[in-house]
N, C-alpha and C positions, 0 to 999 in steps of 0.2 A: 504494500500500500504506500503510495507516494505521500510524502508529507505535504500538508497544505502550504501553498505559497503565502508568505506574509502579506497582509493587506496593506495597501499603500494609503497613507494619510493624505487625503485631498482637501482637508479643511484649510481655510485661509488663516495664516498666522497674524494675530492682531496685537497691536500695542495700544494701551490705554493711557490717556493723559488726564489727570485729575479724577474727580468722581466722588470726593468725600462730602461735598455739599448736600444738603437735604434734598434740593431739587433733582440731584443726579441719582439718588437712591433707587427710584423706580427702574433705572437701567440695569441695576445689578442682577436681578433675577432674569431679565431679558438676555443679558450677556451670558449668564451661566447656562441658559437653555439653548444657546446657539448650536446649530448642527453644521452650519456652513463655515464656521470660524472657531478658532480657539485662541485664548489669550496667552501670549508667550512673554509679555513684559508689561509692567505698569510703572508709570512715572508720575510723581507729584513734586512740586517745589517745597512742600511741607513734609518733613520726615514722618511725623505721626500718621498723616494721611497716606503716604506711600506705603508704610508698614501695614496699615489697615487694608488698603487695596490689594496688596500682595497676598495677604492672608485670605481675604474674602474671595479673590478670583484665582487663588492657587497659582500665582505667577511671580517670577522674580521681580523685585521692586528696584528701581533705579532712581538716583537723585539728579541725573543729568539727562535732559531730553536729547541733546546731541549724542550722548553716549548710547542711548537706547536705539536711536536711528542708525548709528554707525555699527554697533555690535550685533544687532538683531536683524535678521532677514524678515522684514515685515511685508505682508501683503496688503495691509490697510491699517489705518489709524482711527481710533475712536476718541474724539476730543470731548471730554466731559468737564471742561473748565470754562471760565469766563474771563472777560477783560483782557489784560495784557498777556496773561499766560495762554489764553485761547488764541490770541492773535499771533503770538510767537510760534505756537504749534502749527497753525495754519500756514505761516510763512515757510517753516522748515519742510512741511509736507509738500508745498508747492515747489520748492527748490528741488526736491528729490522725486517729484512726480509720484508721490505715494497717495493713493485714494484715501480720502478722509471724510469721516462723518462728524459733523459739528452738532453736538447734542443740545447746545444752548445758543442758538443763533440770534435770539432776540434779547438784547439788553440795552442800556442807555448808550453804550459805545457803538452799537452796530450801525445805526443809520449813516454814520460818517464813513464807514468802510464798505457798505453793502454794494455800492456801484463798482468798486474795485474788484470785489469778489465775483460779481456778475460778469465783469470783463474777463477775468481769469477762467471762468466757466466756459465762455465762448471760445477761448483759446485751447480748450481741451482738458483743463484740470478737472479731475473727478472729486468734487468737493460738495457734499450733500448737506443741506440744512435740515435740522431735526424739528420739523414743524408738527408737533404731536397732535395739536387740535384737529388737523386734517384727518388723522388716522385713528381717532378714538373709535371704540366699537359702535357708539351711537352715530358718529359721522359716517362711518362706512355703511352702516345699515340704512341711513338716510339716503345715501347714493343709490343703493339697491331699490329702495321704495320709489324714488323719483323715476328710475328707469322702468319700473314694473307696474306700480299702482298709482302713485300720486301725480305723475306728469311733471312738466316743467315748472320751475320755481317762479312765483309771481311777486312775492314779497317776503322779507325777513325782518324779524325784530329780535334784538339781542340785548338782554339786561346784564350789565357787568357790575361786579362788586367794586372794581377799581378800573379807572380809565388811564392808568399810567401808560407811558409809551409802549413798553413791551406787550402789555395786554391788548391795547388797542390795535397795534400792528398785527398781532396774531389773529384777531377776529376779522380785521379787514382782509387779510390773506384768506381766511376761511371762507368768507362770503364770496370772494372772487373765484375761489376754487370750486365751490359748490355750484355756482351759477355758470361757470365756464366763461368768465368775462374777458373781453379783450380791450375794452375801454371803460374807464371809470372816472367819476368826479365825486368830490366830497364837500359837504358844507357842515360847519359847526354852528350850534345855536345853544341858547340857554333860556329856559322858561320856568318861572317860579323857583329859581336857583337849582334846577335840574339840568345838568349838562347832557347834550346829546349830539350825535353826528348822523347825517343822512348821506349814505353812500349810494350813488347811482351807477349801476353797472350795465353796460351794453353787452349783448351776446355776439357770438361769432357770425350769426346770420344778420345782415343789415335790416331785414324785415321784422325781426323779433323785437317786441317792446322792451324798454328799459326795465330793469328790476331795481326796486327801492329797498335798501337795507337800512333800518333804523337801529342805531346803537345808542343805548341809554344807560347812564350811570345810575345804578340802583343798588342799595345796600340791604334790601329787605329779603332777598332770595337766599336760600341755604347753600346754593352752589356758586362757584366762581363766575359761571355764566349760565344764562337761561335763554334758550333759543327757540323761537317759534317760526315755523316756515309755512307759508301759504303757497300751495301749488295749484295747478290747473284742475286737478280732480280730487283734492283733499288737502289735509294739513298735517303737520308733525310738530311735536314738542320734545326738545332734547333738554333733559334735566341732568346735568353732569355728564360724565364720560360714558356711562354704561346704561342709561335709561332713555327710552324713547317711547312716546305715546303717539299713535297716528290713527287717522280715520279718513274714510272716503264716504260717499253717499250710501254704500252698501256694507261696509265692514269697518271694524276698528280693533285696535289691539294695544296692549301695554306690554312692552318687552323689557326684560331685565337681562343684560348682556354681560354679566360679571364673568361668565365662563369663556367668553371670547378672548382672543389674543389682545394684549394691551397695545396701545399706540407705539410704545417703545419696541415691542417685539416685531410689529409690522414694519416699522421704519428700518430697523437693523436688518431684517430679512431682505427687504427691497434693496438696501444699500449693498449687501453682500452679493445679491444676484447681479447687480450692476457691475460690481468689481470683476466678476468672472465673465462679463460680456453679455449678460442678459439684457434684453430690451424690455424694460419695465417702467411704468409711470412713477416718477419720483418728483418731489418738490425741487424747484430750481431757485438759484439766487436771483435770476432775472425777475421771477414772480415776487420774491420777497422784496427786491429793490423797488418794485412798483408799489407794494403795500407801504413801504417806508416813505416813498414819495408822497403818497396820498395822506398819510399820517402827518407829515411835515406841512403839507398844504393846509390841512385842517386846523392845526394848532397855530399857524401863522395868520390865519384869517381873523 
């Protein structure tokens, strides 16, 4: 009996940058569950965080990003850091043409750099923004319902706990993504001390009517965002990441989607598919740059 040939490991060797912040913790189980990739090195500028990452992800921890990129044969980089550390990692990944997933694309520093990143994307750099709101279980289910039961979007209302730049940019991007918008305009207003924005989105077809998205600052909802979508044949209500209520003239349902893949799992899977040459729909920096432009236009008015 011939001995079995050793199986070849075809998973993508990954390097992790940062990851100790609370916002990054949801990525840990998503990274641990990866089948297309394996973590081979972890870096953080903070020793305690580097030790924690190395233990949690069962990977050697390094205190120099240049050392990690020089000594480790990486197939891709997962950047779970913000500010200067994130920008430094993006720069080094671009210099070495290493595909990179940027888990925290939206913060106060991003609008100043997003056009540059979009230009690098056009030049062929594989640098993917982690726009989690697009990929929540409720958002993905809404896309299915629009295609099968609800029909085209006619109007959107989003109540936000906070209208800071990062949150507002994220929901502007979400609206444009759900609608499939190619042209947009935004107006800011305040009534009875309630701040709101009206986003007007044009579709790919010049004959299709504009879609109005109203974004309102509201602190009374239990979720960071509360989204209501009016469609041609029905409506949907998204309460948080895993709940969706929808109805048409003949049917309605309330769905709990906690068992579905998280947004972090979906994004990482799409990123690694793209790394190996797959043609899959992923967020782009050009789309995020447009959301940043609209946000800036709205706050400047």
